C-alpha positions, 0 to 999 in steps of 0.5 A, a space after each residue: 472487503 479490500 483488495 490491492 493491486 500494485 504496479 510492476 515498478 512497485 511505485 503505484 498502488 490501487 486499492 478497492 474496498 466495499 464501504 457497505 454502500 458501494 465500491 470505492 477505488 483509491 490510486 496512489 503513486 509514490 514520487 520516490 521509493 516503492 511500496 513494500 508488500 508482504 509475501 502472499 503464502 496462500 494467494 492473498 494477503 491480509 494487512 492490519 489497519 496500521 500495516 495498510 497505513 504504513 504501506 500507503 505512506 511508503 514505509 516498510 511495515 516490516 521495519 518502520 522506516 521510509 523507503 525514500 527520504 521525506 522532502 521538506 515543503 
């Protein structure tokens, strides 16, 4: 079971999941851009592992492009 929460500005996400042994909390804030969430039609949203991966990378999963440019390190 996974549950996500987004910040009002759309640049923060918290994800709760049950790994079978305990509840885990994951928090992430994007330096640039925002998280693109799917529309909830029934009060909840289900994502595939690929959609979740793109969401956490700041990629619009509907159109796989980044919401902010990647800066070279």
